[in-house]
C-alpha positions as CSV (number, residue, x, y, z in Angstrom):
1,M,0.0,0.2,0.0
2,I,2.8,2.3,0.5
3,G,3.9,2.0,-2.6
4,K,0.8,2.6,-4.8
5,K,1.0,5.7,-2.4
6,G,4.6,6.9,-3.3
7,I,3.5,6.0,-7.5
8,S,0.3,7.8,-7.2
9,R,1.9,11.2,-5.6
10,K,4.7,11.0,-8.0
11,T,2.1,11.0,-10.8
12,L,0.0,13.8,-9.5
13,F,3.3,15.8,-9.0
14,L,4.2,14.9,-13.0
15,S,1.0,15.5,-14.5
16,S,0.3,18.9,-12.6
17,L,4.4,19.5,-13.4
18,L,3.1,18.6,-16.9
19,I,0.1,21.1,-16.7
20,F,2.1,24.0,-15.6
21,A,4.8,23.5,-18.7
22,V,1.6,23.2,-21.0
23,L,0.0,26.4,-19.6
24,S,3.6,28.3,-19.3
25,L,4.3,28.0,-23.0
26,F,0.7,29.1,-24.0
27,F,1.0,31.9,-22.2
28,L,4.5,32.7,-23.5
29,V,3.3,31.8,-27.0
30,R,0.6,34.0,-26.5
31,Y,2.9,36.9,-25.2
32,I,5.1,36.4,-28.6
33,T,2.7,36.5,-30.8
34,T,0.6,39.6,-28.9
35,P,1.1,42.8,-30.7
36,K,2.8,45.4,-28.7
37,I,2.8,49.1,-28.5
38,R,4.7,51.2,-26.3
39,V,4.4,55.0,-25.7
40,F,7.3,57.4,-24.7
41,G,7.0,61.0,-23.9
42,T,9.1,63.3,-21.5
43,E,9.6,66.4,-19.6
44,Y,9.6,69.7,-21.3
45,S,9.2,73.5,-20.6
46,P,6.6,75.8,-22.3
47,D,7.6,76.4,-26.2
48,D,10.3,73.7,-26.3
49,N,9.7,71.7,-29.4
50,A,8.1,68.6,-28.1
51,R,7.7,65.1,-29.4
52,V,5.1,61.7,-28.2
53,F,6.6,58.2,-30.1
54,L,5.7,54.9,-30.3
55,Q,7.0,51.9,-31.2
56,L,4.7,49.5,-32.7
57,L,5.6,45.5,-32.3
58,S,4.4,42.4,-33.8
59,D,4.9,39.3,-33.1
60,L,8.5,37.9,-32.2
61,F,8.9,41.4,-31.7
62,T,9.4,42.5,-35.3
63,P,8.8,46.3,-35.8
64,V,5.5,47.3,-37.7
65,T,6.0,49.3,-40.4
66,D,3.1,50.0,-42.2
67,A,0.6,50.7,-39.5
68,Q,-2.1,53.4,-39.2
69,C,-1.4,55.0,-35.9
70,F,-3.6,58.0,-34.2
71,V,-3.0,59.9,-31.1
72,T,-4.8,61.8,-28.5
73,I,-3.7,64.5,-25.9
74,Y,-5.5,65.8,-23.2
75,D,-4.2,68.7,-21.0
76,P,-3.9,69.0,-17.4
77,Q,-7.3,69.8,-17.7
78,S,-8.7,66.7,-19.0
79,N,-9.4,68.6,-22.3
80,Y,-8.0,67.9,-26.0
81,F,-5.0,69.3,-26.6
82,V,-4.9,67.5,-29.8
83,K,-7.4,64.9,-31.0
84,D,-6.6,61.4,-33.0
85,Q,-4.0,63.0,-35.2
86,I,-2.2,60.9,-37.2
87,M,1.6,59.7,-36.2
88,T,4.4,59.9,-38.5
89,H,6.3,56.3,-39.1
90,V,10.2,56.8,-38.7
91,E,11.6,53.4,-39.2
92,N,11.8,49.9,-37.2
93,G,7.9,50.6,-36.1
94,L,8.8,54.0,-34.4
95,Y,5.8,56.9,-34.5
96,K,6.2,60.0,-34.0
97,Y,4.3,63.4,-33.3
98,D,5.4,66.9,-32.7
99,F,3.9,70.1,-31.3
100,I,5.3,72.5,-29.1
101,A,5.0,72.5,-25.7
102,P,1.8,74.6,-24.1
103,N,2.4,77.4,-21.8
104,V,0.0,75.6,-19.3
105,T,2.5,73.3,-17.1
106,G,0.9,69.7,-15.5
107,V,0.6,66.3,-17.1
108,Y,-0.6,65.5,-20.6
109,M,-2.2,62.8,-21.0
110,V,-1.5,60.7,-24.0
111,S,-3.8,58.0,-25.8
112,V,-2.8,56.1,-28.8
113,S,-4.4,53.4,-31.2
114,C,-3.0,51.7,-34.4
115,S,-4.3,49.4,-36.8
116,Y,-2.1,47.5,-39.6
117,P,-1.3,46.4,-42.3
118,N,-1.9,49.0,-44.2
119,N,-1.3,50.1,-48.1
120,L,-0.4,53.6,-47.8
121,T,-0.5,56.1,-50.8
122,V,0.6,59.6,-50.4
123,Y,-0.4,62.1,-52.9
124,Y,0.3,66.1,-53.7
125,P,-1.1,69.1,-54.2
126,T,-2.0,69.3,-58.2
127,D,-2.0,72.5,-57.9
128,A,-1.1,75.4,-54.8
129,Y,-2.2,78.9,-55.0
130,Y,-1.6,82.2,-52.3
131,S,-3.2,85.3,-51.5
132,T,-7.0,85.9,-52.2
133,S,-6.6,86.7,-56.0
134,F,-5.0,82.9,-56.3
135,I,-1.6,83.7,-57.4
136,P,0.1,79.9,-58.5
137,F,3.1,78.5,-57.4
138,Q,5.2,75.5,-57.7
139,P,3.5,73.1,-55.2
140,Y,6.5,71.0,-54.9
141,Y,7.2,73.7,-52.2
142,V,4.8,72.1,-49.7
143,Y,5.7,68.5,-50.4
144,Y,7.4,67.5,-47.7
145,A,8.7,68.8,-44.1
146,D,11.9,69.7,-45.4
147,G,12.2,73.5,-44.8
148,M,11.7,74.3,-48.0
149,F,8.6,76.8,-47.7
150,S,5.9,78.2,-49.4
151,P,5.2,82.1,-50.0
152,L,4.7,84.3,-47.2
153,N,0.9,84.9,-46.7
154,N,-2.2,85.0,-45.1
155,T,-4.6,82.8,-47.9
156,F,-3.6,79.4,-49.5
157,R,-5.3,77.2,-51.6
158,F,-4.2,73.2,-52.8
159,D,-5.6,71.2,-55.0
160,F,-5.8,67.6,-55.0
161,S,-7.6,66.9,-59.1
162,Q,-5.7,63.1,-58.5
163,V,-7.7,62.4,-55.3
164,N,-11.1,60.2,-55.9
165,D,-11.2,58.1,-52.9
166,I,-12.3,58.1,-49.4
167,P,-11.4,58.1,-46.8
168,Y,-8.0,60.3,-46.6
169,I,-6.1,62.7,-44.3
170,V,-4.8,66.1,-45.1
171,K,-1.6,66.1,-43.5
172,F,-0.5,69.7,-42.8
173,R,3.2,70.9,-41.6
174,T,3.1,74.7,-40.8
175,P,5.2,76.5,-38.5
176,I,2.8,79.0,-37.5
177,P,3.9,82.6,-35.6
178,K,3.2,82.7,-31.9
179,G,-0.3,84.6,-31.6
180,V,-1.6,83.5,-34.8
181,S,-4.6,80.8,-35.6
182,V,-5.0,79.5,-39.1
183,N,-8.7,78.4,-40.1
184,I,-8.5,75.1,-42.4
185,Y,-11.4,74.5,-44.8
186,L,-12.1,72.1,-47.7
187,Y,-14.5,72.6,-50.7
188,N,-18.0,70.9,-50.2
189,H,-19.1,70.3,-54.2
190,N,-22.3,69.9,-53.2
191,T,-23.3,73.2,-51.3
192,G,-20.7,75.1,-53.3
193,K,-19.1,76.2,-49.9
194,W,-15.8,76.5,-48.0
195,D,-16.6,74.3,-44.6
196,L,-14.1,74.6,-41.7
197,F,-12.4,71.9,-40.4
198,T,-10.3,72.5,-38.2
199,V,-8.0,74.9,-36.7
200,Q,-4.0,75.5,-36.6
201,D,-2.0,77.4,-34.4
202,Y,1.1,78.0,-33.2
203,Y,1.4,74.9,-30.7
204,R,0.2,72.4,-33.0
205,P,2.4,73.2,-36.0
206,E,1.7,69.6,-37.1
207,I,-1.8,68.4,-38.0
208,S,-4.1,66.7,-40.0
209,V,-8.0,66.2,-40.9
210,L,-9.7,62.7,-41.6
211,V,-12.0,62.9,-44.6
212,N,-14.9,60.8,-44.7
213,S,-17.7,62.1,-47.1
214,T,-17.6,62.8,-51.6
215,D,-19.0,65.9,-50.6
216,Y,-14.8,66.9,-50.8
217,L,-14.1,64.6,-53.5
218,P,-11.8,66.0,-55.1
219,P,-10.3,67.8,-52.4
220,R,-9.5,71.4,-52.4
221,V,-8.1,72.5,-49.3
222,G,-8.4,76.4,-48.2
223,M,-6.2,77.8,-45.0
224,Y,-6.8,81.2,-44.2
225,N,-5.9,83.8,-41.2
226,A,-6.9,87.3,-40.9
227,T,-4.4,88.8,-38.0
228,G,-1.0,87.8,-39.9
229,N,1.0,86.0,-42.4
230,F,2.2,82.8,-42.4
231,Y,4.5,79.7,-44.5
232,V,3.0,76.1,-45.3
233,D,5.9,73.7,-45.2
234,M,3.6,70.6,-45.8
235,C,0.6,69.9,-47.1
236,N,-0.2,66.3,-48.3
237,I,-3.1,64.1,-48.2
238,E,-2.6,60.1,-47.1
239,I,-5.0,57.0,-47.9
240,Y,-4.6,54.0,-46.3
241,H,-5.8,50.5,-47.7
242,E,-6.8,47.9,-45.3
243,A,-4.2,44.9,-46.5
244,S,-5.1,41.0,-45.4
245,E,-5.5,40.0,-41.5
246,Y,-6.0,43.5,-40.5
247,Q,-5.2,43.9,-36.9
248,T,-7.4,46.7,-34.9
249,N,-7.9,48.0,-31.3
250,I,-4.1,48.1,-31.1
251,R,-3.7,51.0,-27.9
252,G,-1.4,52.1,-25.6
253,G,-0.7,55.5,-23.3
254,G,1.6,57.6,-21.9
255,E,1.9,60.7,-20.4
256,V,4.2,64.1,-21.1
257,H,5.4,66.2,-18.0
258,I,5.5,70.2,-18.7
259,A,7.1,72.3,-16.0
260,L,8.6,75.7,-15.9
261,K,12.9,75.0,-15.5
262,K,15.3,77.2,-14.2
263,M,19.2,76.4,-15.8
264,V,22.5,77.3,-14.6
265,I,25.9,77.3,-16.8
266,S,28.6,75.8,-14.2
267,D,32.1,77.9,-14.2
268,I,34.2,74.9,-15.0
269,E,36.1,74.8,-17.5
270,I,33.7,73.0,-19.6
271,P,30.5,74.1,-18.6
272,E,27.6,71.9,-18.4
273,V,23.5,72.8,-18.1
274,R,22.1,71.2,-15.3
275,I,18.5,71.7,-14.3
276,L,17.7,73.0,-11.0
277,D,14.5,71.9,-9.4
């Protein structure tokens, strides 16, 4: 009887060990094959060039380079600072959104969502105009955020006659002077009027608009400010087409800290900047 009990306990132990190993392997495989999103921010002072970025990894920690990622940032009072703004892929599954740190200090909550895989097509303006008399200029000046600026003016129009599909995203990169805000319109071909979509300002030099209605095909984009002139660095249209095995609801979050900082330069032979609380 004692021998039988020993065998029974040994069998029970081996069975438990086997179950534990199977469960561990199952969760390990699930962990490895589950998409992962990591969101990063840092500390800034008001008017600093700020950035939120994320890294998106698929199974076996492979970088995802064909995702469509949106970011929403809340101010310290939980109001929208930016909402559903498209992020730019850099490389190796890294996506970024740039802004100017606001003058309201505190913790800015960040929420991101990504979907993939996508086939991305980028469209550039077929025609570009400035001033109320619609003087044409070469549209390649607004293809990329590369420091090649449009003329200085308070009125711009960009036509995309080659775009005939929705939804599309109009993506802007505009160095707005402080204290100036720019109204962004799209021409409604159904009503024959310009519809206001969003307002861009100094703190949001990078902004995007998602368009889902055929009333705005082909796209005609207008930018106007009544109080001052500005440059346009980039105005493109992005269209994402879903590919096979589409993944959705990949979400993550983080925070950005904006605080006043004091800096002193030490008097040693090679100065260094020190941050004082």
